N, C-alpha and C positions, 0 to 999 in steps of 0.2 A: 689563342695561339694556334697558328696554322700548323697542321700535322704534315710532316714531310712525306709520309706514305700516301697522302692523298694527292700529291702533286707529281705527276709523271712527266719528266722532261723527254719530249719526243725528238728533240733536235738531233741528238746523237744517233737515235734509232733510225731516223730517216736519212742520215748521211752515210751510215754504215751499210755495207753489203751483208746480206745474210750469209752465214757460213754453214755449209752442210756439216752435220755431226757424223762422227765415225759410226761404223756398223756396231761397235760395242757400246755406244752411248744409249742411255735409256730412251724410250720412245717419247717424242714430243709431238704435239699437233695443235693446230689452230684452225678453226673454221668460222667464217663470218657470213652474215646475211644482211642485205639492205632492203628487205621486204619482198613479199610475194606479189604486190601490186605493180607488176612491171608494165611498161609501155608496150602496146602491141607492136609486132615486128614492122608493120607498115608505118608506124609513127616514130620508130627508132631511127633517128638520123645518124650518119657516120660520126658526127661531132658529139652527139649525146652518148653514143656507144663508147667512144674513147673516154669521155668524161667519167662515165660509170666505171669503166675498167680501171682508170687511173685511181679513183677514190678507193675502190675495193683493194687494189694492189697496194696502195699506201697503207691501208689498215692492216693488211696481212704482213707487210714488211715490218711495221712498227711492233706488232704483237710477237712475230716470230723472232725478232731481234732480242726482245726481252727474254724469250724462252731459251734461245741459244746461249745467252749470257748467264743462265742459271736462275733467272727471275721466276717469280711465282706465276701460277696460272691466273690469279686475280689481277696482278699487274699487267699481264699480257692482254686480257680481255678489256681492261680499262683503257690501255693504250690504243687498242683497235677501235673500240666503240667511240672514244672521244673524237677520233678523226672522222668517223661517219656522222657523229652529231654536229661537227663543225661544217659539214658539207651541206649546201642548200639543195643537193640532189635528193636527199632522203628525208622521209617523214620522221624526223627526230631532231632535237636541238634546233639549229638554225633553220632547217627546212620544215618545221612542224606544221601540221595541218591547223586550220582555224575552226574554232567553235562556231555555232550559228550566229553568235553575237560579235564575231570578228576578233576574238582573243585567242591566245595560244596557251594551252595548259599541257604540261609535260609529265610523262610517267617513265619510271625506270626501276629496274631491280637487278640484284646481283646475288649469287650464292656460291659458296665453296663446298666442295664435296667431301673434304676430310673430316669436317665436324658438323656439317649441315647448318652452319651459320648463314644467315641471309639478311638482306635489307632492301627496302624499296621506298620510293617516294611517288606520290600521285597528285595530279592536278596542281602542280607547282608552276609558278610563273617566274620569269626573269633569270632563272639559273641557266647559265650557258651550257653546262654539261651535267645533265641530271644523273648520269651514271656515277659521277663523283659524289653527289648527294646521297645516292643509294648506298654507296660504300661507307659513307659516314654513318648512316643508320646501322649498317651491319657491324661496323667495328667500334663505334663510339657510343652506342646507345643500347639499352636493353630491349629495344623494340625491333619489329620486323618491317612495319609499314608506318610511315609518317606522311600526312597529307597536307596539301594546300598551304595555308599560312604557317603551319607548324614546320613544314618542310622548308619553306623559305627562311624562316627564323633560324633553323638549324644550319642552312647554307651560309647565312650571314655570319653566324657565330664562328663557323669554320673558315671564314674568309674565302669561300669559293667565288669564282668569277660570276658576276651578274651582268645582265645586258638589258637595255630598254626594249620595249615592244618592237621598235623599228628594226632591231637586229634580227628578229625572227620572221619579219615580213618578207615573203618572196612572191614575186609576180605570179609564178605558176600556181602556188597554193591559194593565193587570193582569187585568181581567176577561176580556180576550181570551185571555191565556195560560191562565187557569184553565179556561176553556171548552174549549180545545184539549186540555188535560191530562185533563179529565173525559171528553171524547169519544175520548181515546186516538188522536188524529190524529198520525200520524208526520210527522216532518220529512222533506222530500224535495226533489228537485231539478227536478221538472217540474211542469207546470200542474196535474196531477191532485192534487197534495198541497196545492194552494191552493183547492180546491173544497169548498164546504159539502156534506157528504154528505147532508144532509137535503133540500137544494134542487137540488143539482147546479150551483149558481151560484158565481161567484167569491166567496171569503171576503175581504171588503174589509179586515178587520182583520189579515190575514196579512202583508201587506207594504206598503211605501210608501217614498217618498223625496222629497227636495226638490232643486231645482236651478235654475240660472239661466244664461243666455247673453246676452252683450251685445256690441254694436258701438259703439265710441266715435268721437269726432269726428276722431281721428287715423287712423281706418280699421283699428284693431286690435280683434280679436275675443278674447274670453275666455269660458271655460265653467267651471262648478263644480257639484258634486253632493254631497249630504250625506244620511246615513240612520242609522237605528237598526237596520237589518237586518230579518230575518224573525222574526216571532213564533215562539217555541219553538225558535229556532236553537241549535245546539250552541255552548257557550262556545268562543271562539276562531275561530268561523266568520267568514270574510271574504267579502263579496259583491262585486258589480261596482262599487259606488259609489266606492271608493278606487282603482280600477284604471283607469289611463289607457288609452284605446282601447276599454274595455268600456262604462263609464258616462259618461266625460268625454273629450272631445277638442276641440281648437281649432287651426285652421290658417287664417291670413289668406287663403290661396290658395283655400280652399274654404268652410269653415263652422265654427261652434262647435256642439257637440251635448252635451246632457245627457239621460240615459235614466232610466227608472224601470220597475219590474216585477220579474220573476223573475231575480235576479242571476246564478245559475248558468248560465242560458241566454245572457244578455247576454255573459257572459265567454267562452263557447265559440264564439260567432259574432262576437265583437269588434264589437258593435253600433255604438258611436260612431265608431270608426275606419272601419268599413265604409261608413257614410254618406259620409264624406269621400272614401274611395277610389272610390265609385261616381260621385261628382261629378267627381273628377280624371280617372279612367280611362275612364269611359263617357259623360261629358258630361251626366249627369242634373242637373236643377235640384234645389234643396235639398228641396222638398216631395216630388218624385218619389223621390229617394234615401231620404228618411226613410220614406216609405210602403213602399218595397221592403223595407227592413230590418225595420220594426216590424210591418207587416201581413202580410208573407209569410215572410221568412226566420226571424224570431223565432218565429212561430206554427208553421211547419213543423218547427222544432227542438224543439217541445214547450213553448214558453214563451208569455208574454203580458206586456203592459205598454205603455209609451208612450215618447215622446221629444219634445224641443223642439230647435229649431235656428235659427240666423241665418247668412246668407251675407254676403259682403263688400259687397253692395249694400244691406244692411239689410232684405232680404226675410226674413220670419218663417215658420217651418214648425212645425206641431204635428201629431202623429200618435199614435193609440193603438188597441190591439186589444181592449180590455176595454169595460166599460160607459161609461167616461168617464175624465177625467183633470183634476184640479185644475190650472188653467193660466190664463195671461193674458199680454198683451203690450202694449207701448207703443212708439210711434215718434216721429218729429219733431214731429207735431202735438200731442203730449201727451195724446191721448185714450187712456184705459186700458180695455182690452177683457178681460173675465174670463169664463171658461167652467168648467163642471163636467161637464155632459153635452154634447150636441151644440149646444145653443142658447147664445147669449150671456146671461150673468146680468144681471139688472136691478139697478142700484145701489139699496141700501137707503135708505129715506127717513129 
């Protein structure tokens, strides 16, 4: 029997305007990212810029509407992430990267900060919205991580939407795989494997992720992350996105965090949990803790990427070590702020 709480109707959220909360209202906040593997500025056309802006804006609007109506932080991040998973622009869900054998294997995780409950799925095929499957793991099983065929079986049991392989095929991701095969670029675990040998710059097609973090009116934090993994990855490879403490972590006492970038390095330094630990044990604020992990520890370990976070006061933090990160946030006033590079994006007319 399909559980109602796993089905978020976005129709009303997308039609309704976000309403600013009063000064007396509890703080709410939502921050999203669409990956740190951004197109370089010289390749970013006006049309693509508008498309990225509109997708991020739609995700922020959906999640913020949930929060202003008194919904939970879990509902808010699921509302936001499903929109990003449905977009072919991002490396998650429909726009997922291909393995070196030309298949799509999806990873996702979710965590709530009030009780440290969490769930994730990895190397799953056919599931339209892996974040929903991760939520099923968190709420309806005693497990934290379910993989491959087991995750698919769980999604079928819960009547989550499935799609054929053709749904996940996008020309951009397919061409990226073919180019890497043609250039005989090996799959690896450090930043050097993600550099374009012709330019020495980051290959933006190599990786990417989507994620969201929210604080609701009850003061509860939730975080989630979803990805198609790394282009030309080995079948069965699992990155950081479904791993609690690596890509996703939430604790009401500190913050919620979602990361993006080179998953193998995020895993070995436990990026998301380390942000929380620095806040708890060293007293760093959320932005300082995020910068320490992303701009120093991740880079020193041979990685690169970015992360978003929200603390219990509703303060938003965003940090990245590459050329940019698709990202945006919204707080009580309802104003949605969207960025790709360092500057805030101007809303398309």
